Residue frames as a rotation matrix with the C-alpha (Angstrom) as fourth column:
MET 1
0.899 -0.256 -0.356 -98.82
-0.437 -0.591 -0.679 -160.76
-0.037 0.765 -0.642 -29.90
ARG 2
-0.056 -0.965 0.257 -95.68
-0.875 0.172 0.453 -162.50
-0.481 -0.199 -0.854 -28.75
ARG 3
-0.018 0.122 0.992 -97.04
0.107 0.987 -0.119 -165.77
-0.994 0.104 -0.031 -29.93
PHE 4
0.916 0.377 0.141 -97.75
0.199 -0.119 -0.973 -164.31
-0.350 0.919 -0.184 -33.40
THR 5
0.572 -0.782 -0.249 -94.22
-0.820 -0.550 -0.157 -162.87
-0.014 0.294 -0.956 -33.63
ALA 6
-0.242 -0.668 0.703 -92.68
-0.605 0.670 0.429 -166.20
-0.758 -0.322 -0.567 -32.58
CYS 7
0.320 0.442 0.838 -94.79
0.373 0.755 -0.540 -168.11
-0.871 0.485 0.077 -35.13
PHE 8
0.978 0.045 -0.202 -93.91
-0.148 -0.528 -0.836 -165.60
-0.145 0.848 -0.510 -37.82
ILE 9
0.195 -0.980 -0.035 -90.16
-0.951 -0.198 0.237 -165.91
-0.240 -0.013 -0.971 -37.09
VAL 10
-0.255 -0.229 0.940 -90.39
-0.167 0.967 0.191 -169.73
-0.952 -0.109 -0.285 -37.16
PHE 11
0.666 0.599 0.445 -92.34
0.356 0.270 -0.895 -169.58
-0.656 0.754 -0.033 -40.43
ILE 12
0.848 -0.409 -0.336 -89.83
-0.529 -0.637 -0.561 -167.23
0.015 0.654 -0.757 -42.12
SER 13
-0.085 -0.921 0.379 -86.91
-0.845 0.268 0.463 -169.32
-0.528 -0.281 -0.801 -40.81
CYS 14
0.038 0.177 0.983 -88.43
0.183 0.966 -0.181 -172.47
-0.982 0.187 0.004 -42.33
ILE 15
0.940 0.327 0.099 -88.93
0.170 -0.195 -0.966 -170.75
-0.297 0.924 -0.239 -45.68
LEU 16
0.561 -0.798 -0.221 -85.35
-0.828 -0.541 -0.147 -169.44
-0.002 0.265 -0.964 -45.72
ALA 17
-0.198 -0.658 0.727 -83.89
-0.609 0.663 0.434 -172.79
-0.768 -0.357 -0.532 -44.68
ASN 18
0.194 0.350 0.916 -85.81
0.393 0.828 -0.400 -174.72
-0.899 0.438 0.024 -47.33
SER 19
0.964 0.215 -0.155 -85.28
-0.038 -0.468 -0.883 -172.21
-0.262 0.857 -0.443 -50.13
CYS 20
0.355 -0.913 -0.200 -81.49
-0.935 -0.349 -0.063 -172.46
-0.012 0.210 -0.978 -49.89
SER 21
0.114 -0.313 0.943 -81.32
-0.441 0.834 0.330 -176.23
-0.890 -0.454 -0.042 -49.77
ASP 22
0.979 0.204 -0.001 -81.19
-0.087 0.414 -0.906 -176.83
-0.184 0.887 0.423 -53.55
PRO 23
0.193 -0.970 0.147 -77.77
0.148 0.177 0.973 -178.35
-0.970 -0.166 0.178 -54.13
VAL 24
0.248 -0.250 -0.936 -75.81
-0.913 -0.384 -0.140 -177.54
-0.324 0.889 -0.323 -57.27
THR 25
0.479 -0.029 0.877 -75.76
0.072 0.997 -0.006 -180.69
-0.875 0.066 0.480 -59.37
GLY 26
0.898 -0.170 0.406 -73.58
0.434 0.196 -0.879 -181.66
0.070 0.966 0.249 -62.31
ASN 27
0.009 -0.965 -0.261 -70.08
0.738 -0.170 0.654 -180.67
-0.675 -0.198 0.710 -63.24
LEU 28
0.662 0.085 -0.745 -69.15
-0.308 -0.875 -0.374 -177.45
-0.684 0.477 -0.552 -64.92
GLU 29
0.765 -0.382 0.519 -67.57
0.641 0.538 -0.548 -178.17
-0.070 0.752 0.656 -68.30
ASN 30
-0.136 -0.903 -0.406 -64.07
0.554 -0.410 0.725 -176.92
-0.821 -0.126 0.556 -68.95
GLN 31
0.878 0.421 -0.227 -64.33
0.104 -0.631 -0.769 -173.85
-0.467 0.652 -0.598 -71.18
PRO 32
0.363 -0.789 0.496 -61.72
0.924 0.237 -0.299 -173.48
0.119 0.567 0.815 -73.94
PRO 33
-0.084 -0.473 -0.877 -59.24
0.494 -0.784 0.376 -170.62
-0.865 -0.402 0.300 -73.72
ASN 34
0.933 0.282 0.222 -59.09
0.341 -0.502 -0.795 -167.73
-0.113 0.817 -0.565 -76.18
THR 35
-0.033 -0.999 0.016 -55.90
0.838 -0.019 0.545 -166.62
-0.544 0.031 0.838 -77.91
TYR 36
0.937 0.292 -0.191 -54.93
0.178 -0.872 -0.455 -163.17
-0.300 0.393 -0.869 -79.18
LEU 37
0.027 -0.922 0.385 -52.09
0.999 0.015 -0.035 -161.78
0.027 0.386 0.922 -81.30
SER 38
0.283 0.002 -0.959 -50.78
0.248 -0.966 0.071 -158.26
-0.927 -0.258 -0.274 -80.91
LEU 39
0.547 -0.033 0.836 -50.56
0.834 -0.058 -0.548 -156.33
0.066 0.998 -0.004 -84.14
ARG 40
0.258 -0.558 -0.789 -47.62
0.180 -0.774 0.607 -154.00
-0.949 -0.299 -0.099 -84.50
PRO 41
0.951 0.217 0.218 -47.65
0.238 -0.069 -0.969 -152.60
-0.195 0.974 -0.117 -88.03
ASP 42
0.605 -0.775 -0.183 -44.15
-0.794 -0.605 -0.065 -151.17
-0.060 0.184 -0.981 -87.69
SER 43
-0.364 -0.791 0.492 -42.67
-0.712 0.577 0.401 -154.63
-0.600 -0.204 -0.773 -87.15
ILE 44
0.061 0.471 0.880 -45.04
0.221 0.853 -0.472 -156.59
-0.973 0.223 -0.053 -89.40
ILE 45
0.837 0.435 0.331 -45.42
0.408 -0.094 -0.908 -154.70
-0.364 0.896 -0.256 -92.64
ALA 46
0.495 -0.710 -0.501 -41.97
-0.595 -0.697 0.400 -153.10
-0.633 0.099 -0.768 -92.81
PRO 47
0.960 -0.164 -0.227 -40.25
-0.093 0.579 -0.810 -154.37
0.264 0.799 0.541 -95.95
GLY 48
0.264 -0.964 -0.040 -36.77
-0.492 -0.098 -0.865 -155.76
0.830 0.248 -0.500 -95.81
SER 49
-0.295 -0.383 0.875 -36.88
-0.955 0.140 -0.261 -157.38
-0.023 -0.913 -0.407 -92.40
THR 50
-0.035 0.244 -0.969 -36.73
-0.330 0.913 0.242 -161.14
0.943 0.328 0.049 -92.23
ILE 51
-0.823 -0.203 -0.530 -36.62
0.429 0.389 -0.815 -161.14
0.372 -0.898 -0.233 -88.43
LYS 52
-0.101 0.885 0.455 -40.05
-0.258 -0.465 0.847 -160.78
0.961 -0.031 0.275 -86.80
LYS 53
-0.999 -0.042 -0.010 -40.91
0.001 0.202 -0.979 -160.49
0.043 -0.978 -0.202 -83.12
ILE 54
-0.263 0.959 -0.104 -44.45
-0.130 0.072 0.989 -161.77
0.956 0.274 0.106 -82.55
ASN 55
-0.935 0.023 0.355 -46.37
-0.356 -0.065 -0.932 -161.31
0.002 -0.998 0.069 -79.28
TRP 56
-0.219 0.900 -0.376 -49.49
-0.108 0.361 0.926 -163.17
0.970 0.244 0.018 -78.11
TRP 57
-0.849 0.037 0.528 -51.53
-0.527 0.030 -0.849 -163.84
-0.047 -0.999 -0.006 -74.98
GLY 58
-0.539 0.685 -0.491 -54.40
0.218 0.676 0.704 -166.03
0.814 0.273 -0.513 -73.87
ASP 59
-0.553 0.485 0.677 -57.39
-0.825 -0.431 -0.365 -165.86
0.115 -0.761 0.639 -71.57
ASP 60
-0.714 0.338 -0.613 -59.13
0.248 0.941 0.230 -168.81
0.654 0.013 -0.756 -69.87
PRO 61
-0.090 0.772 0.629 -62.59
-0.545 -0.567 0.618 -168.16
0.833 -0.287 0.472 -68.34
ASP 62
0.852 0.505 0.139 -62.36
-0.400 0.455 0.795 -171.05
0.338 -0.733 0.590 -65.86
GLY 63
0.735 -0.667 -0.124 -58.68
0.633 0.607 0.481 -171.54
-0.245 -0.432 0.868 -65.12
PHE 64
0.453 -0.658 -0.602 -55.31
-0.410 -0.753 0.514 -170.30
-0.792 0.014 -0.611 -66.29
ILE 65
0.855 -0.230 -0.465 -53.10
-0.435 0.171 -0.884 -170.57
0.283 0.958 0.046 -69.37
SER 66
0.691 -0.627 0.361 -50.33
0.061 0.548 0.834 -173.16
-0.721 -0.554 0.417 -69.06
GLY 67
-0.464 -0.885 0.043 -48.71
0.169 -0.041 0.985 -172.53
-0.869 0.465 0.169 -72.46
TYR 68
0.366 0.515 -0.775 -49.17
-0.643 -0.462 -0.611 -172.01
-0.673 0.722 0.162 -76.18
ARG 69
0.127 -0.269 0.955 -49.01
0.658 0.743 0.122 -174.11
-0.742 0.612 0.271 -79.34
ILE 70
0.219 -0.138 -0.966 -47.39
-0.505 -0.863 0.009 -172.26
-0.835 0.485 -0.258 -82.26
SER 71
0.019 -0.160 0.987 -47.15
0.679 0.727 0.105 -173.06
-0.734 0.668 0.122 -85.97
PHE 72
-0.513 -0.177 -0.840 -46.46
-0.448 -0.780 0.438 -171.56
-0.733 0.601 0.320 -89.39
ASP 73
-0.839 0.204 -0.504 -48.52
-0.427 0.328 0.843 -174.14
0.337 0.922 -0.188 -91.29
SER 74
-0.010 0.859 0.512 -51.28
-1.000 0.002 -0.023 -175.23
-0.021 -0.512 0.859 -88.85
VAL 75
0.682 0.165 -0.713 -50.07
-0.286 0.957 -0.053 -178.84
0.673 0.240 0.699 -89.26
ASN 76
0.014 -0.784 -0.621 -46.76
0.690 0.457 -0.561 -178.98
0.723 -0.421 0.547 -87.37
TRP 77
0.751 0.372 0.546 -47.12
-0.135 -0.723 0.678 -177.45
0.647 -0.583 -0.492 -83.91
GLY 78
-0.449 -0.846 -0.287 -44.55
0.339 0.136 -0.931 -176.59
0.826 -0.516 0.226 -81.27
PHE 79
0.647 0.640 -0.416 -45.16
0.619 -0.122 0.776 -175.74
0.445 -0.759 -0.475 -77.61
THR 80
-0.526 -0.781 0.336 -43.89
0.357 -0.562 -0.746 -172.79
0.772 -0.272 0.575 -75.59
ASN 81
0.064 0.477 -0.876 -44.59
0.993 -0.117 0.009 -171.15
-0.098 -0.871 -0.482 -72.24
LYS 82
-0.790 -0.485 -0.376 -43.54
0.449 -0.874 0.185 -167.75
-0.419 -0.022 0.908 -73.60
ASN 83
0.340 0.899 -0.276 -45.85
0.471 -0.416 -0.778 -164.93
-0.814 0.134 -0.565 -74.70
ASP 84
0.792 -0.133 -0.596 -43.52
-0.533 -0.626 -0.569 -163.87
-0.297 0.768 -0.567 -77.52
SER 85
0.300 -0.771 0.562 -40.75
0.533 0.624 0.572 -165.11
-0.791 0.128 0.598 -79.74
THR 86
0.191 -0.349 -0.918 -38.45
-0.720 -0.685 0.110 -163.80
-0.667 0.640 -0.382 -82.45
PHE 87
0.525 0.100 0.845 -38.51
0.371 0.866 -0.334 -165.69
-0.766 0.489 0.418 -85.74
ILE 88
-0.511 -0.647 -0.566 -36.17
-0.433 -0.374 0.820 -165.60
-0.742 0.664 -0.089 -88.73
LEU 89
0.545 0.795 0.266 -38.34
-0.047 0.347 -0.937 -165.95
-0.837 0.498 0.227 -91.83
SER 90
-0.533 -0.783 0.322 -36.57
0.227 0.234 0.945 -167.42
-0.815 0.577 0.053 -94.88
ILE 91
0.332 0.601 -0.727 -37.53
-0.552 -0.501 -0.666 -165.74
-0.765 0.623 0.166 -98.13
THR 92
0.062 -0.267 0.962 -37.55
0.517 0.833 0.198 -167.97
-0.854 0.485 0.189 -101.21
GLY 93
0.132 0.016 0.991 -37.98
0.955 -0.269 -0.122 -165.18
0.264 0.963 -0.051 -103.79
SER 94
-0.590 -0.330 0.737 -38.26
0.255 -0.942 -0.218 -161.43
0.766 0.059 0.640 -103.82
ASP 95
-0.479 0.454 0.751 -41.08
-0.844 -0.472 -0.254 -161.57
0.240 -0.756 0.609 -101.28
SER 96
-0.654 0.323 -0.684 -43.03
0.319 0.938 0.137 -164.05
0.686 -0.129 -0.716 -99.21
THR 97
-0.048 0.686 0.726 -46.02
-0.803 -0.458 0.380 -164.08
0.594 -0.565 0.573 -96.91
PHE 98
-0.821 -0.262 -0.507 -46.02
0.093 0.815 -0.572 -166.14
0.563 -0.517 -0.645 -93.75
ARG 99
0.288 0.915 0.284 -49.11
-0.446 -0.134 0.885 -167.11
0.848 -0.381 0.370 -91.76
PHE 100
-0.828 -0.559 0.043 -48.51
-0.238 0.282 -0.929 -167.59
0.507 -0.780 -0.367 -88.03
PHE 101
0.308 0.915 -0.262 -50.88
-0.106 0.307 0.946 -169.57
0.946 -0.264 0.191 -85.79
VAL 102
-0.857 -0.488 0.163 -50.97
-0.239 0.096 -0.966 -169.61
0.456 -0.867 -0.198 -81.98
ALA 103
0.246 0.932 -0.268 -53.40
-0.109 0.301 0.947 -171.48
0.963 -0.204 0.176 -79.71
ALA 104
-0.277 -0.276 0.920 -53.55
-0.906 -0.245 -0.346 -171.14
0.321 -0.929 -0.182 -75.92
VAL 105
-0.181 0.172 -0.968 -53.58
0.203 0.970 0.134 -174.29
0.962 -0.172 -0.211 -73.76
ASP 106
0.379 0.395 0.837 -55.36
-0.676 -0.500 0.541 -174.11
0.632 -0.771 0.078 -70.40
ASN 107
-0.343 -0.579 0.739 -54.43
-0.939 0.219 -0.264 -175.75
-0.009 -0.785 -0.619 -67.09
LYS 108
0.211 0.470 0.857 -56.57
-0.412 0.838 -0.358 -178.81
-0.887 -0.278 0.370 -67.92
GLY 109
-0.588 -0.611 0.531 -54.97
0.206 0.522 0.828 -179.33
-0.783 0.596 -0.181 -71.34
LEU 110
0.425 0.797 0.430 -57.81
0.707 0.005 -0.707 -177.91
-0.565 0.604 -0.561 -73.43
VAL 111
-0.701 -0.704 0.116 -56.55
0.573 -0.458 0.680 -176.12
-0.426 0.542 0.724 -76.57
ASP 112
-0.242 0.571 -0.785 -58.19
-0.389 -0.798 -0.461 -173.07
-0.889 0.194 0.415 -78.13
PRO 113
0.070 0.321 0.944 -60.26
0.626 0.722 -0.293 -174.52
-0.776 0.612 -0.151 -81.03
THR 114
0.836 0.183 0.517 -59.91
0.525 -0.540 -0.657 -171.28
0.159 0.821 -0.548 -83.02
PRO 115
0.011 -0.928 -0.372 -56.22
0.919 -0.137 0.369 -170.31
-0.394 -0.346 0.852 -82.94
ALA 116
0.646 0.047 -0.762 -55.26
-0.094 -0.985 -0.141 -166.70
-0.758 0.163 -0.632 -83.44
THR 117
0.130 -0.583 0.802 -53.62
0.905 0.401 0.145 -166.17
-0.406 0.706 0.580 -86.82
ASN 118
0.636 0.008 -0.772 -52.01
-0.162 -0.976 -0.144 -163.36
-0.755 0.217 -0.619 -88.76
LEU 119
0.753 -0.402 0.521 -50.22
0.639 0.262 -0.723 -162.82
0.155 0.877 0.454 -92.07
TYR 120
0.467 -0.700 -0.539 -46.68
0.049 -0.589 0.807 -161.45
-0.883 -0.403 -0.241 -92.02
PRO 121
0.951 -0.153 0.269 -45.47
0.274 0.006 -0.962 -160.16
0.146 0.988 0.048 -95.40
VAL 122
0.332 -0.915 -0.231 -41.72
0.154 -0.189 0.970 -160.01
-0.931 -0.357 0.078 -95.85
VAL 123
0.998 -0.055 -0.011 -39.95
-0.025 -0.259 -0.966 -158.34
0.050 0.964 -0.260 -98.78
ASN 124
0.303 -0.951 0.067 -36.37
0.767 0.285 0.575 -159.08
-0.566 -0.123 0.815 -99.75
THR 125
0.909 -0.016 -0.417 -34.77
-0.185 -0.910 -0.370 -155.79
-0.374 0.413 -0.830 -100.76
PRO 126
0.704 -0.695 0.144 -31.76
0.530 0.380 -0.759 -155.81
0.472 0.611 0.636 -103.11
PRO 127
0.278 -0.691 -0.667 -28.38
0.758 -0.268 0.594 -154.77
-0.590 -0.671 0.450 -101.74
VAL 128
0.993 -0.006 0.117 -26.76
0.059 -0.836 -0.545 -151.50
0.101 0.548 -0.830 -102.78
VAL 129
0.192 -0.979 -0.066 -23.12
0.947 0.167 0.276 -150.83
-0.259 -0.116 0.959 -103.66
ASN 130
1.000 0.007 0.004 -21.53
0.007 -0.976 -0.218 -147.37
0.002 0.218 -0.976 -103.57
PHE 131
0.221 -0.972 0.082 -18.00
0.756 0.118 -0.644 -146.53
0.617 0.205 0.760 -104.58
ASP 132
0.381 -0.124 -0.916 -16.31
0.815 -0.423 0.396 -144.61
-0.437 -0.898 -0.060 -101.81
ALA 133
0.999 -0.010 -0.044 -15.44
-0.025 -0.930 -0.366 -140.95
-0.037 0.367 -0.930 -102.37
GLY 134
0.377 -0.919 -0.115 -11.91
-0.784 -0.382 0.490 -140.34
-0.494 -0.095 -0.864 -103.64
THR 135
-0.338 -0.501 0.797 -11.68
-0.006 0.848 0.530 -143.63
-0.941 0.174 -0.289 -105.54
GLU 136
0.759 0.608 -0.235 -13.04
-0.202 -0.124 -0.972 -142.39
-0.620 0.784 0.029 -108.86
ILE 137
0.130 -0.682 0.720 -11.19
0.775 0.523 0.356 -143.70
-0.619 0.511 0.596 -111.91
PRO 138
-0.141 -0.218 -0.966 -9.52
-0.346 -0.903 0.255 -141.04
-0.928 0.370 0.052 -114.08
ASP 139
0.697 0.428 -0.575 -9.92
-0.647 0.030 -0.762 -141.05
-0.309 0.903 0.298 -117.87
THR 140
0.425 -0.653 -0.627 -6.53
-0.382 0.499 -0.778 -142.69
0.821 0.570 -0.037 -118.33
THR 141
0.763 -0.201 0.615 -4.97
-0.564 0.258 0.784 -145.21
-0.316 -0.945 0.083 -115.96
PHE 142
-0.387 -0.884 -0.262 -1.90
-0.914 0.406 -0.022 -147.33
0.126 0.230 -0.965 -115.80
PRO 143
-0.351 0.266 -0.898 -2.28
-0.224 0.907 0.357 -151.12
0.909 0.327 -0.259 -115.74
LEU 144
-0.684 0.090 -0.724 -3.10
0.677 0.447 -0.585 -150.89
0.270 -0.890 -0.367 -112.05
ALA 145
-0.350 0.630 0.693 -6.30
-0.372 -0.772 0.515 -149.43
0.860 -0.078 0.505 -110.60
THR 146
-0.949 0.064 -0.307 -7.71
0.306 0.404 -0.862 -149.53
0.069 -0.912 -0.403 -107.07
PHE 147
-0.238 0.940 0.243 -11.40
-0.169 -0.286 0.943 -149.65
0.956 0.183 0.227 -106.32
LYS 148
-0.986 0.033 -0.161 -13.05
0.164 0.203 -0.965 -149.25
0.001 -0.979 -0.206 -102.96
TRP 149
-0.348 0.935 0.074 -16.73
-0.242 -0.166 0.956 -149.82
0.906 0.314 0.284 -102.35
THR 150
-0.883 0.230 0.410 -19.20
-0.388 0.136 -0.911 -150.17
-0.265 -0.964 -0.031 -99.53
GLY 151
-0.597 0.710 -0.373 -22.08
0.053 0.499 0.865 -152.61
0.800 0.497 -0.335 -99.72
SER 152
-0.833 0.413 0.368 -25.24
-0.467 -0.168 -0.868 -152.36
-0.297 -0.895 0.333 -97.66
ASP 153
-0.663 0.675 -0.324 -28.45
0.244 0.603 0.759 -154.36
0.708 0.425 -0.565 -97.42
ALA 154
-0.296 0.645 0.705 -31.67
-0.776 -0.593 0.217 -153.15
0.558 -0.482 0.676 -95.80
ASP 155
0.710 0.542 -0.449 -32.28
-0.241 0.787 0.568 -156.75
0.662 -0.295 0.689 -94.68
GLY 156
0.822 -0.527 0.215 -28.95
-0.157 0.153 0.976 -156.70
-0.547 -0.836 0.043 -92.82
ASP 157
0.379 -0.754 -0.537 -25.41
-0.925 -0.296 -0.238 -156.34
0.020 0.587 -0.809 -94.12
GLU 158
-0.421 -0.531 0.735 -24.66
-0.587 0.778 0.226 -159.91
-0.692 -0.336 -0.639 -92.98
ASN 159
0.478 0.687 0.547 -26.99
0.059 0.597 -0.800 -161.08
-0.876 0.415 0.245 -95.77
ILE 160
0.622 -0.347 -0.702 -24.53
-0.782 -0.321 -0.534 -160.00
-0.040 0.881 -0.471 -98.48
ALA 161
0.840 -0.269 0.472 -22.96
0.179 0.957 0.228 -163.28
-0.513 -0.107 0.852 -99.65
PHE 162
-0.213 -0.912 0.350 -20.62
0.779 0.057 0.624 -161.95
-0.589 0.406 0.699 -102.35
TYR 163
0.244 0.178 -0.953 -20.02
-0.362 -0.895 -0.260 -159.18
-0.900 0.408 -0.154 -104.91
HIS 164
0.458 -0.127 0.880 -19.91
0.810 0.467 -0.354 -159.50
-0.366 0.875 0.317 -108.70
TRP 165
0.284 -0.376 -0.882 -17.48
-0.248 -0.917 0.311 -157.32
-0.926 0.130 -0.354 -110.65
SER 166
0.365 -0.254 0.896 -16.40
0.873 0.427 -0.235 -156.89
-0.323 0.868 0.378 -114.26
LEU 167
-0.197 -0.464 -0.864 -14.37
-0.056 -0.874 0.483 -154.45
-0.979 0.143 0.146 -116.36
ASN 168
-0.371 0.096 -0.924 -15.86
-0.848 -0.441 0.295 -153.57
-0.379 0.892 0.245 -119.74
ASP 169
-0.714 0.157 -0.682 -17.48
-0.311 0.803 0.509 -156.99
0.627 0.576 -0.525 -120.02
THR 170
-0.358 0.658 0.663 -20.88
-0.921 -0.130 -0.368 -157.42
-0.156 -0.742 0.652 -118.41
ASN 171
0.538 0.504 -0.675 -21.16
-0.624 0.777 0.083 -160.98
0.566 0.377 0.733 -119.74
ASN 172
0.206 -0.572 -0.794 -18.32
0.445 0.777 -0.444 -162.30
0.871 -0.262 0.415 -117.59
PHE 173
0.563 0.035 0.826 -18.63
-0.633 -0.625 0.457 -161.29
0.532 -0.780 -0.330 -113.97
ARG 174
-0.335 -0.678 -0.654 -16.25
0.175 0.637 -0.751 -162.51
0.926 -0.366 -0.095 -111.28
ARG 175
0.735 0.631 -0.248 -17.07
0.297 0.029 0.954 -163.12
0.610 -0.775 -0.167 -107.65
VAL 176
-0.499 -0.773 0.391 -15.48
-0.186 -0.345 -0.920 -161.45
0.846 -0.532 0.028 -104.66
PRO 177
-0.313 0.398 -0.862 -16.34
0.840 0.540 -0.056 -162.67
0.443 -0.742 -0.503 -101.14
SER 178
0.601 0.671 0.434 -18.44
0.377 -0.717 0.586 -160.31
0.705 -0.189 -0.684 -99.05
THR 179
0.671 -0.410 -0.618 -15.62
0.634 -0.116 0.765 -159.99
-0.385 -0.905 0.182 -96.55
VAL 180
-0.471 -0.833 0.290 -13.61
0.860 -0.361 0.360 -158.03
-0.195 0.419 0.887 -99.14
ASN 181
0.540 0.585 -0.605 -14.24
0.403 -0.811 -0.425 -154.29
-0.739 -0.015 -0.673 -99.44
């Protein structure tokens, strides 16, 4: 019986030794990374804001992310190591829509072939002027009158370039710098 047990152990050992001897051949191909954009409706769709903070991240199945390529036209790309940035979007009319692209780059230089993208609508709201309380004009005035106003802009008060004013003639406005109240 001992001889049978010894033969059986030798037989099983040979099977185990030979079954694990298949070497892994070939190289594993570098897998491209994936890129994602976070969607924050409060900061994306809100009208009047030309400053947008955009966040993104990437995932690489066989390595790590070394940086990101970013673009607003998918032709001209910049590179950053950051996962977010704040952008000032210039509006050419009353509103504009901007498409942002971001592609992760892995540790071997492979770029995500399908960049994450999102549309960011921006609306330029008109400024508002209010005459301050206590500066109302009476029915009759002397040749001198004082006016006091406060201007505000939902896009940021620093966006007010100048004021237009006129007295009884809306065809001939005059400019006043925005630094004058």
